[in-house]
C-alpha positions as CSV (number, residue, x, y, z in Angstrom):
1,M,6.6,-26.4,7.5
2,L,5.3,-29.9,6.0
3,I,3.3,-31.5,8.4
4,S,2.3,-35.6,8.1
5,I,-0.9,-37.0,9.8
6,Q,-1.4,-40.6,10.7
7,K,-4.2,-42.2,11.9
8,L,-4.0,-44.1,14.9
9,G,-7.1,-45.9,15.2
10,S,-10.7,-44.9,14.0
11,D,-10.7,-42.0,16.5
12,R,-7.4,-40.7,17.0
13,F,-4.5,-38.7,14.8
14,E,-1.0,-38.2,15.0
15,F,0.8,-34.2,13.4
16,S,4.2,-34.9,13.0
17,G,5.7,-31.8,11.8
18,G,10.0,-31.7,12.6
19,L,10.4,-30.6,16.1
20,F,6.7,-31.7,17.3
21,T,4.4,-34.6,17.4
22,L,0.4,-34.0,18.6
23,R,-2.0,-36.9,19.1
24,V,-5.5,-35.7,18.8
25,N,-8.8,-37.3,18.4
26,R,-10.9,-36.6,15.4
27,S,-13.2,-33.8,16.8
28,W,-10.1,-31.7,17.5
29,C,-8.7,-33.1,14.1
30,E,-11.9,-31.6,12.5
31,N,-11.4,-28.1,14.0
32,L,-7.7,-27.7,12.9
33,H,-9.0,-28.4,9.6
34,C,-11.6,-25.9,9.4
35,Y,-9.3,-23.4,11.1
36,I,-6.5,-23.8,8.8
37,A,-8.7,-23.7,5.3
38,V,-10.6,-20.8,7.1
39,R,-7.3,-18.7,7.6
40,V,-5.7,-19.6,3.9
41,S,-8.7,-18.7,2.3
42,S,-9.3,-15.2,4.5
43,K,-5.7,-14.1,3.6
44,R,-6.6,-14.3,0.1
45,Q,-9.9,-12.7,0.8
46,D,-8.5,-10.1,2.5
47,T,-6.0,-9.5,0.0
48,Q,-9.0,-9.4,-3.0
49,R,-10.9,-7.4,-0.8
50,R,-8.4,-4.6,-0.6
51,R,-7.6,-5.0,-4.1
52,R,-11.4,-4.2,-4.5
53,K,-11.2,-1.4,-2.3
54,L,-7.9,0.6,-3.7
55,H,-9.4,0.1,-7.4
56,E,-12.7,1.7,-6.5
57,E,-10.3,4.5,-4.8
58,L,-8.6,4.6,-8.0
59,R,-11.7,5.0,-10.4
60,G,-12.7,8.0,-8.0
61,L,-9.5,9.8,-7.8
62,S,-9.0,9.2,-11.9
63,F,-11.8,12.4,-12.4
64,Q,-10.0,14.6,-10.0
65,P,-7.2,17.0,-10.9
66,L,-4.2,15.7,-10.3
67,M,-0.9,17.5,-9.7
68,R,2.6,16.8,-8.5
69,G,4.6,19.4,-6.3
70,S,4.8,21.2,-3.4
71,I,3.2,24.8,-1.8
72,V,5.9,27.0,-0.8
73,D,5.6,30.3,0.7
74,R,8.5,32.8,-0.4
75,M,9.5,35.8,1.4
76,R,10.6,38.6,-1.2
77,R,11.5,42.2,-1.3
78,C,9.0,44.1,-3.6
79,G,11.7,46.2,-5.0
80,R,10.4,49.4,-4.3
81,A,13.3,51.7,-2.6
82,G,10.6,53.4,-0.2
83,C,9.2,50.0,0.9
84,A,9.6,48.6,4.8
85,C,11.3,45.7,3.1
86,A,13.9,46.8,1.7
87,S,15.8,47.5,4.8
88,D,14.1,45.1,7.3
89,P,13.8,41.1,6.6
90,A,11.3,40.8,8.6
91,A,9.1,43.4,6.9
92,R,9.5,41.3,3.6
93,H,6.4,40.4,1.7
94,S,5.0,36.9,1.4
95,G,3.5,34.8,-1.7
96,K,2.5,31.0,-2.0
97,Y,4.2,29.6,-5.0
98,L,3.8,26.2,-6.4
99,S,7.4,24.3,-6.9
100,V,7.4,21.7,-9.3
101,N,9.9,19.5,-11.3
102,L,9.2,19.5,-14.7
103,D,11.6,17.8,-17.4
104,G,14.5,17.9,-15.0
105,R,13.7,21.9,-14.1
106,T,12.0,22.9,-11.0
107,V,9.8,25.7,-11.6
108,A,8.0,28.2,-9.0
109,I,4.6,29.5,-10.2
110,H,2.8,32.1,-8.2
111,L,0.0,30.9,-6.8
112,R,-3.1,33.6,-6.1
113,A,-4.9,32.9,-2.8
114,E,-8.3,31.7,-4.6
115,D,-6.2,29.0,-6.6
116,E,-4.3,28.0,-3.3
117,E,-6.9,25.6,-2.3
118,R,-7.7,23.7,-5.8
119,V,-3.8,23.3,-6.3
120,R,-3.6,21.6,-2.5
121,R,-6.5,19.6,-3.2
122,A,-4.9,18.7,-6.7
123,I,-1.6,18.0,-4.9
124,E,-3.4,16.2,-2.1
125,A,-5.3,13.9,-4.8
126,Y,-2.0,13.1,-6.3
127,R,-0.3,11.6,-3.4
128,R,-3.2,9.6,-2.3
129,L,-3.0,8.3,-5.8
130,W,0.7,6.9,-5.2
131,E,-0.6,5.4,-1.8
132,V,-3.3,3.8,-3.7
133,I,-0.7,2.5,-6.3
134,N,1.6,1.2,-3.5
135,G,-1.3,-0.5,-1.9
136,L,-2.3,-2.7,-5.3
137,T,1.6,-3.2,-5.6
138,G,1.2,-4.9,-2.3
139,C,-1.6,-6.5,-3.1
140,E,0.1,-7.9,-6.4
141,V,3.5,-8.8,-4.3
142,A,1.0,-11.0,-1.7
143,D,-0.3,-12.7,-4.7
144,L,3.0,-13.7,-5.7
145,R,4.3,-14.5,-2.3
146,R,1.2,-16.9,-1.8
147,E,1.5,-18.1,-5.5
148,A,5.4,-19.3,-4.6
149,R,4.7,-21.0,-1.4
150,E,1.8,-23.1,-2.9
151,R,3.9,-24.5,-5.6
152,V,6.7,-25.1,-3.0
153,R,4.1,-27.1,-0.9
154,G,2.7,-28.7,-4.4
155,R,6.3,-30.1,-5.2
156,K,7.4,-31.3,-1.5
157,R,4.0,-33.5,-1.3
158,G,4.9,-34.9,-4.6
159,G,2.8,-32.7,-6.6
160,G,5.9,-32.5,-9.2
161,G,5.0,-29.6,-12.2
162,A,7.3,-28.3,-14.5
163,G,10.0,-26.3,-13.7
């Protein structure tokens, strides 16, 4: 929104912006200017602060093992004819597997009990990595939108500019 400001006297101003007109004294005007400047810079600073925090987290994740996939619990029969699992589905043996899609094929790898926690941490680090990447993308998009708004405002004010 474009707001025009007119000086009405030594201490009075009029703000007009499409559907409204507001007349104020100088002290109110100075406070408004201060508020607008703080809000614009704080949004930019919030984005920069968020970006720095995400980059720090990204650096921390880069030293951790990362793994895409899921841990699944499979119930299966062991194959021995005398075992209870051969006749009773509730007596099947459970096993933990890492299920991951590699080169278009889903692979299931049996996990030993001692490996499960390490694999779980690597999967969680991978998930967090994507959250960080999405957060950084959000920062970049916010900057692009802010820059586009500033260019439009510059053109409306008569700043011109190429393109």
